[in-house]
C-alpha positions in Angstrom: 27.3 -23.4 30.0 24.5 -25.9 29.4 25.2 -29.2 31.2 22.6 -31.8 30.2 20.7 -32.6 27.0 17.6 -34.7 27.7 15.8 -37.0 25.2 12.4 -36.8 26.9 9.9 -38.9 25.0 8.7 -40.0 21.6 4.9 -40.3 21.2 3.1 -41.7 18.1 -0.6 -41.3 17.4 -1.9 -43.9 14.9 -5.1 -41.9 14.5 -3.3 -38.7 13.3 -0.1 -40.2 12.0 1.9 -37.7 14.0 5.1 -38.6 15.8 6.0 -36.1 18.5 9.6 -35.8 19.7 10.4 -34.0 22.9 13.8 -32.7 24.1 15.2 -30.4 26.7 18.4 -28.6 27.7 18.8 -28.2 31.5 15.8 -26.3 32.8 16.3 -23.6 30.2 14.9 -24.8 26.9 12.4 -27.4 25.7 11.9 -28.5 22.1 9.1 -30.4 20.3 9.4 -31.7 16.8 6.6 -33.2 14.8 6.8 -35.7 12.0 3.6 -36.5 10.1 3.2 -39.7 8.1 0.4 -39.3 5.6 -2.3 -42.0 5.3 -3.6 -42.0 8.9 -5.4 -43.5 10.6 -3.1 -46.5 10.9 -4.2 -49.9 12.2 -1.1 -51.4 14.0 -0.9 -55.1 14.7 0.8 -56.0 17.9 3.9 -57.0 16.0 4.0 -53.8 14.0 3.6 -51.7 17.1 6.4 -53.6 18.8 8.7 -52.8 15.9 7.6 -49.2 15.6 8.0 -48.5 19.3 11.7 -49.5 19.0 12.2 -47.6 15.8 10.6 -44.4 17.1 12.9 -44.5 20.1 15.9 -44.6 17.8 14.5 -42.0 15.5 14.1 -39.8 18.6 17.8 -39.9 19.2 18.7 -39.4 15.5 16.5 -36.3 15.1 17.8 -34.9 18.4 21.1 -34.0 16.7 19.5 -30.8 15.4 18.9 -29.7 19.0 21.9 -31.1 20.7 24.3 -29.3 18.4 22.8 -25.9 19.4 24.3 -26.2 22.9 26.8 -29.1 22.9 26.1 -30.0 26.6 28.5 -32.1 28.5 26.0 -34.9 29.4 23.4 -36.8 27.5 20.4 -38.4 29.3 17.8 -40.6 27.5 14.6 -40.9 29.4 13.0 -43.5 27.2 14.0 -47.2 27.2 17.5 -46.1 26.1 20.0 -47.7 23.8 21.9 -51.0 23.6 25.7 -50.8 23.7 25.8 -51.2 19.9 23.3 -48.5 19.4 25.1 -46.1 21.7 28.3 -46.7 19.8 26.4 -46.1 16.5 25.1 -42.8 17.7 28.6 -41.8 19.0 29.8 -42.2 15.4 26.7 -40.6 13.9 26.9 -37.5 16.0 30.7 -37.1 15.7 30.9 -37.7 12.0 27.6 -36.2 11.2 28.6 -33.0 12.9 32.1 -33.0 11.4 31.5 -30.1 9.0 29.5 -28.2 11.7 32.6 -28.6 14.0 35.0 -27.3 11.4 32.9 -24.3 10.5 32.4 -23.4 14.2 36.1 -24.0 14.9 35.3 -26.8 17.3 36.8 -30.3 17.9 34.1 -32.8 19.1 36.4 -35.8 19.3 36.2 -37.4 22.7 33.2 -35.2 23.7 30.1 -37.2 22.6 29.3 -40.3 24.7 25.8 -41.9 24.5 24.8 -43.9 27.6 23.6 -47.4 27.1 21.1 -49.5 29.1 22.9 -52.8 30.0 19.5 -54.4 30.6 18.0 -53.5 27.2 17.6 -56.3 24.7 16.2 -55.6 21.3 13.4 -57.8 20.1 13.6 -58.8 16.5 10.2 -58.7 14.9 9.3 -60.7 11.8 6.8 -58.8 9.8 6.8 -60.7 6.5 6.9 -57.4 4.6 5.6 -57.6 1.1 8.0 -57.4 -1.9 7.7 -53.6 -2.5 9.7 -50.5 -2.1 9.8 -46.8 -1.1 12.0 -44.7 -3.3 12.8 -41.4 -1.6 12.7 -38.5 -4.0 14.9 -35.4 -3.5 14.2 -33.4 -6.6 17.7 -33.9 -8.1 19.0 -36.1 -10.9 20.0 -39.1 -8.7 16.6 -40.2 -7.5 15.2 -39.7 -11.0 17.7 -42.3 -12.2 16.7 -44.6 -9.5 13.0 -44.3 -10.2 13.6 -45.0 -13.9 15.8 -48.1 -13.2 13.2 -49.5 -10.7 10.5 -49.0 -13.2 12.3 -51.4 -15.5 12.0 -54.2 -12.9 8.9 -56.1 -11.5 9.4 -54.5 -8.1 6.3 -52.5 -7.0 7.5 -49.1 -5.9 6.2 -45.8 -4.6 7.9 -42.4 -4.5 8.2 -40.8 -1.1 9.3 -37.4 0.0 10.0 -35.6 3.3 8.9 -32.1 2.3 7.0 -30.7 -0.6 9.4 -28.4 -2.5 8.3 -27.9 -6.1 11.1 -30.0 -7.8 10.3 -32.9 -5.5 6.7 -32.9 -6.3 7.3 -32.4 -10.0 9.8 -35.3 -10.2 7.4 -37.6 -8.5 4.6 -36.5 -10.9 6.8 -37.1 -14.0 7.9 -40.6 -12.7 4.3 -41.8 -12.8 4.8 -43.8 -9.6 2.3 -43.6 -6.7 3.6 -41.2 -4.2 3.5 -40.5 -0.5 4.4 -37.4 1.5 5.9 -37.0 5.0 6.2 -33.6 6.7 8.7 -32.6 9.4 8.1 -29.6 11.6 11.2 -28.4 13.4 10.7 -26.9 16.9 9.9 -23.2 16.7 12.1 -22.6 19.7 15.1 -23.9 17.8 14.3 -21.7 14.8 14.0 -18.7 17.2 17.3 -19.4 18.8 19.0 -19.8 15.5 17.7 -16.4 14.4 18.5 -14.5 17.6 22.0 -16.1 18.0 23.8 -17.3 21.1 23.6 -20.9 20.0 25.7 -23.0 17.6 24.2 -23.6 14.2 25.3 -25.4 11.1 25.1 -28.6 9.0 23.5 -31.8 10.3 23.5 -35.2 8.7 20.0 -34.8 7.3 20.1 -38.0 5.2 20.9 -40.0 8.3 17.9 -38.5 10.2 15.7 -39.3 7.2 17.0 -42.9 7.2 15.2 -43.5 10.5 12.1 -41.6 9.3 12.0 -43.8 6.2 12.5 -47.0 8.2 9.4 -46.1 10.2 7.6 -45.2 7.0 8.4 -48.6 5.5 6.9 -50.4 8.4 3.8 -48.2 8.4 3.3 -48.7 4.7 4.3 -52.4 4.5 7.4 -52.0 2.3 10.3 -54.4 2.4 12.8 -51.9 0.9 13.8 -48.3 1.1 15.9 -47.6 -2.0 18.2 -44.7 -1.7 20.1 -42.9 -4.5 23.5 -42.3 -2.8 26.5 -42.8 -5.1 30.0 -44.2 -4.6 31.4 -40.6 -4.6 29.5 -39.8 -1.4 32.0 -41.8 0.6 34.8 -39.4 -0.3 35.6 -36.9 2.4 36.4 -33.2 2.2 39.3 -32.8 4.6 40.9 -34.2 7.8 40.6 -32.8 11.3 43.4 -34.6 13.0 42.7 -38.3 12.3 39.0 -37.8 11.7 37.8 -37.5 8.1 35.3 -34.7 7.7 32.7 -35.6 5.1 29.8 -33.3 4.3 28.0 -36.4 2.9 28.8 -38.7 5.8 25.2 -40.0 6.1 25.1 -40.7 2.4 28.4 -42.7 2.7 28.7 -46.5 2.4 30.1 -46.5 6.0 26.8 -45.0 7.3 24.7 -47.3 5.1 26.5 -50.4 6.4 26.2 -49.2 10.1 22.5 -48.4 9.7 21.8 -51.8 8.1 23.3 -53.5 11.2 20.9 -51.4 13.5 17.8 -52.2 11.4 18.6 -55.9 11.3 18.4 -56.2 15.1 14.8 -55.1 15.0 13.2 -55.8 11.6 15.4 -58.4 9.9 13.2 -58.6 6.7 13.6 -54.8 6.1 16.4 -53.5 3.9 17.8 -50.0 3.4 20.3 -49.6 0.6 21.4 -47.4 -2.3 20.8 -48.6 -5.8 23.4 -46.2 -7.1 26.1 -47.1 -4.6 28.4 -48.9 -7.1 28.7 -45.9 -9.4 30.2 -42.5 -9.5 28.4 -39.1 -9.9 29.7 -38.7 -13.4 28.3 -42.2 -14.3 24.9 -41.2 -12.8 25.0 -38.0 -14.9 25.5 -40.1 -18.0 22.5 -42.3 -17.1 20.4 -39.3 -16.2 21.0 -37.7 -19.7 20.2 -41.1 -21.3 17.2 -42.2 -19.3 15.6 -39.1 -17.8 14.8 -36.5 -20.5 11.2 -36.3 -19.2 12.6 -34.9 -15.9 14.7 -32.1 -17.5 12.1 -29.4 -16.9 11.3 -30.7 -13.4 14.6 -31.5 -11.6 16.7 -29.0 -9.7 20.0 -29.7 -7.9 20.4 -26.2 -6.4 19.9 -26.3 -2.7 18.3 -22.8 -2.7 15.2 -24.5 -4.1 14.8 -26.6 -0.9 15.2 -24.0 1.9 13.3 -24.8 5.1 11.3 -21.6 4.7 9.1 -22.0 1.6 9.1 -18.2 1.1 12.9 -18.2 0.7 13.0 -21.0 -1.9 14.2 -20.2 -5.4 11.9 -21.4 -8.2 14.9 -22.0 -10.4 18.6 -22.8 -10.3 20.9 -20.0 -8.9 23.7 -21.1 -11.3 26.3 -19.7 -8.9 26.9 -22.2 -6.1 29.1 -25.2 -5.7 26.2 -27.6 -6.4 25.1 -25.8 -9.5 28.7 -25.6 -10.8 29.2 -29.3 -10.2 26.0 -30.6 -11.7 26.4 -28.3 -14.8 29.9 -29.6 -15.3 29.2 -33.3 -15.1 26.1 -33.1 -17.2 27.7 -31.0 -19.9 29.6 -34.0 -21.6 26.3 -35.8 -22.1 23.8 -33.1 -23.0 23.1 -30.6 -25.7 24.7 -27.4 -24.7 21.8 -25.1 -25.4 19.4 -27.5 -23.6 21.6 -27.6 -20.5 21.9 -23.8 -20.4 18.1 -23.5 -20.8 17.6 -25.8 -17.8 20.0 -24.0 -15.4 19.4 -20.5 -16.8 23.0 -19.6 -17.5 26.3 -21.1 -18.4 28.6 -21.0 -15.4 31.5 -22.5 -17.5 31.6 -19.2 -19.4 31.7 -16.9 -16.4 35.1 -15.6 -15.2 33.6 -15.0 -11.7 33.1 -18.7 -11.3 36.7 -19.7 -11.9 37.6 -20.0 -8.2 34.6 -22.2 -7.5 35.7 -24.5 -10.3 39.3 -24.5 -9.1 38.0 -26.0 -5.8 36.0 -28.6 -7.6 39.0 -29.5 -9.7 41.4 -29.8 -6.7 43.4 -26.8 -7.8 42.6 -24.7 -4.7 41.5 -25.2 -1.1 39.6 -28.5 -0.5 36.5 -30.2 -1.9 33.6 -27.9 -1.2 31.2 -28.7 1.7 28.4 -29.7 -0.6 27.0 -32.8 -2.2 29.5 -32.8 -5.0 31.6 -35.6 -6.5 35.3 -36.3 -6.5 38.1 -34.2 -8.1 38.8 -37.0 -10.7 35.2 -36.8 -11.9 35.3 -33.0 -12.4 38.7 -33.3 -14.1 37.4 -35.9 -16.5 34.4 -33.8 -17.4 36.4 -30.7 -18.0 39.0 -32.4 -20.1 36.3 -34.1 -22.1 34.7 -30.7 -22.8 38.0 -29.3 -23.8 37.9 -31.7 -26.8 34.3 -30.6 -27.7 34.0 -27.7 -30.2 30.8 -26.6 -28.5 32.5 -26.1 -25.1 36.2 -25.7 -25.6 36.3 -21.9 -25.8 34.2 -21.3 -22.7 36.2 -19.3 -20.1 36.5 -21.9 -17.4 37.5 -24.7 -19.9 40.0 -22.4 -21.6 41.6 -21.1 -18.4 41.8 -24.3 -16.4 42.4 -27.1 -18.9 46.2 -26.7 -18.9 46.4 -26.9 -15.1 44.9 -30.4 -14.9 47.4 -33.3 -15.0 46.9 -35.7 -17.8 44.9 -38.8 -16.7 46.0 -42.0 -18.2 43.6 -44.3 -16.4 39.8 -43.9 -16.1 37.8 -46.1 -13.8 35.0 -43.6 -13.3 32.6 -45.7 -15.3 33.5 -49.1 -13.7 30.9 -50.2 -11.1 32.3 -50.9 -7.6 31.5 -54.1 -5.6 31.0 -52.3 -2.3 27.2 -52.1 -2.0 24.3 -53.7 -0.2 22.0 -54.2 -3.2 20.0 -57.5 -2.7 20.3 -60.3 -5.1 16.9 -59.9 -6.6 17.8 -56.4 -7.9 21.4 -57.0 -9.1 20.2 -57.3 -12.7 19.5 -53.6 -12.5 23.3 -53.1 -12.5 23.4 -54.3 -16.1 22.3 -50.8 -16.9 25.5 -49.5 -15.4 27.5 -51.3 -18.1 25.7 -49.8 -21.1 
């Protein structure tokens, strides 16, 4: 059994824009990950370097979750400056909740196992950078970031699209947006990929959005941006199931709890930087309504199917698979707001008229099992969409609608389109929320 996981060092080259992250497990394995920020060479002022040195050390710990989870060693050692007590407690939560789905699928219980050491002598230095009023908008290739880009374009906030990875839907959505764009690449250690293929180590879901939050924080400093504007919705805070008293949420690092905790970490180092989700007040079904209304230009470009974003470019689909939890969900919530033939053309099939997809829809509708481990919305949203389609002559005779409509309890109250007040949107962008009321 492996005993110690080492966070060795984080090294950034301003000349190449490459951040190198080194890890090790006992004396048996070493891992090196590279993150490349486009736009090098970078000229770093003393203040910017002071901020980035601290951010890169935290990014080092966040990205390490991909390697730590392969072995789950008993001890953690950080060989850089280390963590404050608040940061250690943050990463205890980040690893425990971020590996929640991983633990369930591997029949593990990580509660009480993960303990990050803190350096009692470490004091964070807050750095005032006077960041310009401008933003990075991360683009994922799906409907949500398209809505965010269109809403931001209606304001006077200068913004650029940014992506970690270059999957076709991402690049196409950035092109359609018309915004300037930037690209970051992340190269996972070949040793980890080899171990995952040969077996003998644990593998599974990691909180990728949380890892990218730290990457994007560093990017904002490098590119002089005050904001990173995410596209995480209210529904992302809804978990999938309970493991004892721990809520297991596939979307933990998209949740409001993570966003709030991450904000506290960033404020200790760069107080004038803000990370927030513009779509936090609204539900997935509400976002689908806005997407159908605002984003027709993206219809040929966007893809929500995760098979289009596989790590290995050769294994990526060039289209929707139409038969996974994500495809089923997105098709269902877009259907009430889009022309039927147009939606079928986009996805390539009609999953609502396929008997083989009934069980998948039963899970989404809360009629079987639990909420799928995917980036899907809440049961109430799916039920509203299906009941709405049952009243539509174009959809009501499709197999899934016909078979499942009668099993859904009548819903007398609908708050799915009422924006929530739990968000971190700054005052200067709150006018954007007027679009949520239309």
